[in-house]
N, C-alpha and C positions, 0 to 999 in steps of 0.2 A: 510693253508686254508685261503681263503680271506673272510672277513665278510663285508656285506653291511653296517650294522649298529649294533654295539654291544649292545646298550640299547634295541633295538627291539628284538635281539636274546635272551637277558636275560628274556624278557617277556614271551618267549615260554618255559622257564625253561629247555632248552637243551643248551649244549655248546660243544666246540671242544673236551672236554675230555670224553663226554658220547655219542656222536653221530657222525655218518658219513652218509651223505645223498647221496643216489644213485639217480641220475636223468637220466632217460632213454630217452634222446633226440632222439637217432637214432634207437630205438626199438631193441637194442641188447638183452635186458632182456625180453621184452614183444613182443607179436606177432602183426602183422599189423592189426588184428581184434580187438585188445585191445583198450580201451580208452587211450588217451595220459596222460602223467604225469602231465600236467598242468590242464587238465579238470577234473581229478578225484575228486578234492575237490570242483569244481564249484557248484554242486547241493546242497551242504551244506552251501555255502556262499551267495546264492541268485542270482536273475536274473540280478541285476546291476553288480555284480562281473562277471558273465558269459558274459555279453555284453562288459564290458571293457576289459576283457582278450581276447575275440574274436577279438575286434578291434586291439589290439596289435598284435595278430596272423596275421590278414589280412595285417597289415602294414609290419611286419618284416619277415614273412615266405618267401615271394618272394625274399627278399634280401638274406636270408639264402641259397636258392637253386640256385641263379643266379651265375654261375661260371665266369661270365664276370666282376663282381665287384672285385676290388683289395682287397686282403686279409686284409689289414689294415683298409679299410673302412668297410668291412664285420665284422671284429672283433669288431670295435667300435659299430656298429649297434646291434650286438648280445649281447654285454655287456649292452647296453641301454635297449634292449628288456628284458633281464633277470632282470635287476634292476627294470624296470617298473612292471613286473609280481610279483616280490617279494614285492614291495611296495603295490600292490593290495592285496596281502595276509595279509599284516599288516593292511591296510585300512579296510578290511572287517573282521578283527579279527579272523584270522585262529589261532586256539589253537592246542595244542598237541592232545587233545581229539578229536577235529574235524578232524584232520589229520589222526589219527588212524582209526576213523570211515569211513572216505571217502575212504581210501585205501582198507578197508575190503569190502566196498559196491560199489566201483567205477567201477567195470567191468574190472579190470586188468586181462589179460590173459597172463600167463608167458610162455616163451619158455621152451621146454624140457630141464631139467638140471639147469634152472635158480635158483630155490630155493636151490638146493644142492650147487651150486656155491657160492651163497651168504652166506649160512651156513658155508661153508668151509673157506671163507675169514674172516668171523666174528670170527673164532676160532684162527686165526693166532696170534702168539706172536710177540711182538716188531714191531707192525705195527699200522698205523693210521686207519685201517679198522675196525670200530666198527659201527654196523648198528642198526637201529630200524627195527625190523623184524615184520611187522604187520600181515601178513596173516598166518604166521607159527611161531613156536617157534625156535629161534636160541639159542641153549644151549651153 
């Protein structure tokens, strides 16, 4: 697992041993009607956060979907986009509590079988798949 900044991660009180974060970039887990994974927490972090994260989206989304851009350039841009978004979460003080609340109230609409899939993965032995399961209990 690649970390952007270990001290920032420590402030969230989650680490590589107790968490595996699923980011649903391509809507494999959520439906097209669902809010996206970046905007779910926006309403709790304020209008300035929403403005800045939208500006990053407007800049990088066209690069993401442009198949004419060479993969190495696209990969660099996507890494920059991801880093900028994560930095915004730190800047606007995303906490574990805010994250949990935002996922519960953020309008995520899961695809049929998604919750069961995540529960099943979370129970696997000898794997790095350990999830924070916000909207349902993962035993």
